C-alpha positions as CSV (number, residue, x, y, z in Angstrom):
1,M,0.0,0.0,0.0
2,Q,1.4,3.4,-1.1
3,K,1.8,6.2,1.5
4,Q,0.2,9.6,0.9
5,I,2.6,12.2,-0.4
6,D,2.5,15.5,1.6
7,K,0.9,17.8,-1.1
8,K,1.9,21.0,0.5
9,A,5.6,20.0,0.8
10,F,5.5,18.7,-2.8
11,L,4.1,22.0,-4.2
12,L,6.7,23.9,-2.2
13,L,9.4,21.7,-3.7
14,I,8.3,22.6,-7.2
15,V,8.4,26.3,-6.4
16,L,11.9,25.8,-5.0
17,S,13.0,24.1,-8.2
18,F,12.1,27.3,-10.2
19,I,13.6,29.6,-7.6
20,W,16.9,27.7,-7.6
21,G,16.8,27.0,-11.3
22,Y,16.6,30.6,-12.4
23,N,19.0,31.8,-9.7
24,W,21.9,30.5,-11.8
25,V,21.3,33.3,-14.2
26,V,20.8,35.8,-11.4
27,M,24.0,34.8,-9.6
28,K,26.1,34.8,-12.8
29,K,25.0,38.3,-13.7
30,G,25.2,39.5,-10.1
31,I,28.9,38.6,-9.7
32,S,29.8,40.9,-12.6
33,Y,29.1,43.8,-10.2
34,M,31.1,42.6,-7.1
35,P,33.5,39.8,-6.1
36,D,32.1,36.3,-5.8
37,L,32.7,35.6,-2.1
38,Y,31.4,39.0,-1.1
39,F,28.2,38.3,-3.1
40,A,28.0,35.0,-1.4
41,F,28.4,36.7,2.0
42,F,25.6,39.3,1.3
43,R,23.3,36.5,0.0
44,A,23.7,34.5,3.2
45,F,24.0,37.4,5.7
46,F,20.8,39.2,4.6
47,G,19.0,35.9,4.4
48,S,19.9,35.2,8.0
49,L,18.7,38.7,9.1
50,L,15.4,38.0,7.4
51,L,15.0,34.7,9.4
52,F,15.9,36.4,12.7
53,G,13.3,39.0,11.9
54,I,10.7,36.3,11.4
55,L,11.7,34.8,14.8
56,A,11.5,38.1,16.5
57,F,8.1,38.9,14.9
58,N,6.7,35.6,16.2
59,K,8.3,36.3,19.6
60,K,10.4,33.2,19.5
61,S,13.8,32.8,21.2
62,L,16.8,34.2,19.3
63,K,19.2,32.1,21.4
64,I,21.3,29.5,19.5
65,K,20.7,25.9,20.3
66,H,22.8,22.9,19.5
67,V,25.9,25.0,18.8
68,K,28.1,22.1,17.4
69,Y,25.3,20.8,15.1
70,T,24.4,24.3,13.9
71,S,28.0,25.4,13.3
72,I,29.0,22.4,11.3
73,L,25.7,22.7,9.3
74,G,26.6,26.4,8.6
75,I,30.1,25.5,7.4
76,L,28.8,22.8,5.1
77,Q,25.5,24.3,3.8
78,T,26.5,28.0,3.6
79,T,30.3,28.5,3.7
80,G,31.1,25.4,1.6
81,F,28.1,25.0,-0.7
82,V,27.4,28.7,-1.4
83,G,31.1,29.7,-1.4
84,F,32.1,26.9,-3.9
85,T,29.1,27.6,-6.0
86,L,29.9,31.3,-6.5
87,L,33.5,30.6,-7.1
88,A,32.6,28.0,-9.7
89,L,30.4,30.6,-11.5
90,R,33.4,32.9,-11.7
91,F,35.3,30.4,-13.9
92,G,32.5,28.4,-15.5
93,E,29.2,28.9,-17.4
94,A,26.0,29.0,-15.4
95,G,24.2,26.1,-17.1
96,K,27.1,23.7,-16.9
97,T,27.8,24.7,-13.2
98,A,24.1,24.1,-12.4
99,I,24.3,20.5,-13.8
100,L,27.5,19.7,-11.9
101,V,26.3,21.1,-8.6
102,Y,23.0,19.2,-8.9
103,S,25.0,16.0,-9.2
104,M,24.6,16.2,-5.4
105,P,22.1,13.3,-5.1
106,F,24.7,10.8,-6.5
107,W,27.4,11.9,-4.1
108,L,24.6,11.7,-1.4
109,M,23.9,8.1,-2.5
110,V,27.5,7.1,-2.1
111,L,27.9,8.9,1.2
112,S,24.6,7.4,2.5
113,W,25.9,3.9,1.6
114,K,29.2,4.6,3.5
115,I,28.0,6.7,6.5
116,L,24.3,5.8,7.0
117,K,24.7,2.2,5.9
118,E,21.9,2.5,3.4
119,K,21.9,-0.1,0.6
120,S,21.5,0.8,-3.1
121,D,19.5,-1.4,-5.4
122,K,20.2,-2.2,-9.1
123,I,18.3,0.9,-10.3
124,E,20.2,3.2,-8.0
125,I,23.5,1.7,-9.1
126,L,22.5,2.1,-12.8
127,S,21.6,5.8,-12.2
128,N,24.9,6.4,-10.4
129,I,26.8,4.8,-13.3
130,L,25.0,7.1,-15.8
131,A,25.7,10.1,-13.6
132,F,29.5,9.4,-13.3
133,L,29.7,8.7,-17.0
134,G,28.0,12.0,-17.5
135,L,30.5,13.7,-15.1
136,F,33.3,12.1,-17.1
137,F,32.1,13.7,-20.4
138,V,31.3,17.0,-18.8
139,L,34.7,17.3,-17.1
140,K,36.7,15.9,-20.0
141,P,39.6,14.7,-17.9
142,W,41.6,13.9,-21.1
143,N,41.7,17.6,-21.8
144,M,41.6,19.1,-18.3
145,N,43.9,21.7,-16.8
146,L,43.1,23.7,-13.7
147,S,42.4,27.0,-15.3
148,G,39.3,28.7,-16.6
149,G,36.4,26.4,-17.1
150,A,38.1,23.3,-15.7
151,L,38.7,25.0,-12.4
152,G,35.0,26.0,-12.3
153,D,34.1,22.4,-12.9
154,V,36.1,21.2,-9.9
155,L,34.7,23.9,-7.7
156,A,31.2,22.9,-8.7
157,I,31.9,19.3,-7.7
158,L,33.2,20.5,-4.4
159,S,30.0,22.5,-3.9
160,A,27.9,19.4,-4.6
161,L,30.0,17.4,-2.1
162,S,29.6,20.1,0.6
163,W,25.8,20.1,0.0
164,A,25.7,16.3,0.2
165,F,27.6,16.2,3.5
166,S,25.1,18.9,4.9
167,V,22.2,16.6,4.1
168,I,23.9,13.6,5.7
169,W,24.6,15.8,8.8
170,Q,20.9,16.8,9.0
171,K,19.8,13.2,8.6
172,L,22.1,12.1,11.4
173,H,20.6,14.7,13.7
174,M,16.9,14.8,12.7
175,D,15.9,15.2,16.3
176,L,17.9,18.5,16.6
177,N,16.3,20.0,13.4
178,K,12.8,20.7,14.8
179,D,12.9,24.5,14.7
180,I,13.6,25.0,11.0
181,I,13.7,28.8,11.0
182,A,16.0,29.1,14.1
183,I,18.4,26.4,12.9
184,N,18.7,28.0,9.4
185,A,19.0,31.5,10.8
186,W,22.0,30.5,12.9
187,Q,23.6,28.2,10.4
188,M,23.4,31.0,7.8
189,I,24.9,33.6,10.1
190,I,27.7,31.2,11.1
191,G,28.3,30.2,7.5
192,S,28.2,33.8,6.2
193,S,30.9,34.7,8.8
194,G,33.1,32.0,7.2
195,L,32.4,33.5,3.8
196,L,33.4,36.9,5.0
197,V,36.7,35.7,6.4
198,L,37.5,34.0,3.1
199,A,36.5,37.1,1.1
200,F,38.8,39.2,3.2
201,L,41.7,36.8,2.6
202,L,41.1,36.0,-1.1
203,E,39.4,39.0,-2.7
204,H,39.7,42.7,-3.1
205,F,36.4,44.3,-2.4
206,Y,34.8,46.5,-5.1
207,I,31.2,47.3,-6.1
208,K,29.6,48.6,-9.3
209,F,26.3,50.0,-8.2
210,S,23.4,48.7,-10.3
211,Y,19.7,48.1,-9.7
212,Y,20.3,44.6,-11.0
213,L,22.8,44.0,-8.2
214,L,20.2,45.0,-5.7
215,F,17.7,42.7,-7.3
216,A,20.3,39.9,-7.4
217,I,21.1,40.2,-3.7
218,L,17.4,40.5,-2.7
219,Y,16.5,37.5,-4.9
220,N,19.3,35.4,-3.3
221,A,18.8,36.5,0.3
222,V,15.0,36.3,0.4
223,L,14.1,33.6,-2.2
224,G,17.3,31.7,-3.0
225,N,18.5,31.4,0.6
226,A,16.1,32.2,3.5
227,L,12.9,30.9,2.0
228,A,14.7,28.2,0.0
229,W,16.4,26.5,3.0
230,I,13.2,26.7,5.0
231,I,11.4,24.8,2.2
232,W,14.3,22.4,1.8
233,S,14.5,21.5,5.5
234,Y,10.7,21.3,5.7
235,A,10.7,18.9,2.7
236,I,13.5,16.7,4.0
237,K,11.3,16.0,7.1
238,R,8.1,15.3,5.1
239,L,9.1,13.8,1.7
240,P,11.0,10.6,0.7
241,P,14.3,11.0,-1.1
242,G,12.7,10.1,-4.5
243,I,10.4,13.1,-4.3
244,M,13.3,15.3,-3.2
245,G,14.9,14.3,-6.4
246,L,12.4,16.3,-8.4
247,T,14.2,19.5,-7.3
248,M,17.5,17.9,-8.3
249,L,16.0,17.1,-11.7
250,L,14.0,20.3,-12.5
251,A,16.4,23.0,-11.1
252,P,19.5,22.3,-13.3
253,I,17.3,21.9,-16.4
254,I,15.7,25.3,-15.6
255,G,19.1,26.8,-15.0
256,M,20.6,25.4,-18.2
257,V,17.7,26.6,-20.4
258,S,17.6,30.0,-18.7
259,S,21.3,30.5,-19.2
260,M,21.1,29.6,-22.8
261,L,18.1,32.0,-23.4
262,E,19.3,34.9,-21.3
263,L,23.1,34.6,-21.3
264,G,23.5,33.0,-24.7
265,E,25.6,30.1,-23.3
266,K,26.2,27.1,-25.5
267,M,27.5,23.6,-24.7
268,G,29.9,21.5,-26.7
269,I,28.9,18.0,-27.7
270,Y,30.7,16.3,-24.8
271,E,29.2,18.7,-22.2
272,A,25.7,18.3,-23.7
273,F,26.0,14.5,-23.8
274,G,27.4,14.4,-20.2
275,S,24.6,16.7,-19.0
276,F,22.0,14.4,-20.7
277,L,23.4,11.4,-18.8
278,I,23.4,13.2,-15.5
279,V,19.8,14.3,-16.0
280,L,18.8,10.8,-17.2
281,G,20.3,9.3,-14.0
282,L,18.3,11.8,-11.9
283,L,15.2,10.9,-13.8
284,I,15.6,7.2,-13.3
285,T,16.3,7.6,-9.6
286,T,13.4,9.9,-9.1
287,I,10.9,7.7,-10.9
288,D,12.1,4.6,-9.1
289,R,11.9,6.1,-5.7
290,I,8.5,7.6,-6.3
291,R,7.3,4.2,-7.5
292,K,8.6,2.5,-4.4
293,Y,7.0,5.0,-2.1
């Protein structure tokens, strides 16, 4: 007998797919007005302030709870994931970066097998094989040197790994993740502090004022970060992994199509074939897990 899917969580996940999908264009254009890590900092910092404002409005405690859990989550989900993503966009194209970052479910599957002792069936193994074949063609290791686009590809993979580790960390401590808004407010403020330190060390600050930059920061802080992580954490608690895979499937496709239409990006034959294999692997996994559920 199949379980009922939480319709509210499912619809919010679809909304999240579009928010994150189009954000690849927004971020790529946004970092043309200021350095990548500073943009990442403002995205996370203002997002955290919004969440603290929500807590204060609802007269909830602003004290941090579970310091170790929240700090590690902030390093993984904000400093690592957001930082590597913005750095990857400096060197790589938005559409290709989106595909590589959203290879996260396959790294998550491997990590779940090793850390959570979850077993993979034949379908999951097939989808992983397709995904890693896709990564092989996208990365083109026979022609790789760590400059330009190749460095962007490596940074995108590191972003995916950091995101996967953050999901594992949350699943290992589900009992500590009850207050979604408070946890995300604190993990974002801690993670943004890490981004600011890295920005001071690695980048020279400058800003080219533009109304688009204001839009990009607001889009990222409000929609792409604060609201998005609330939806993501809410969905993790209420939906099975297969349904969560819909976001992993839709968002990079939306990002790739948006970057082609708005930024004029084009993929070579190897990147296009590799991206197709990754998306196909995601599709197979998603359909299989929905069917099992």
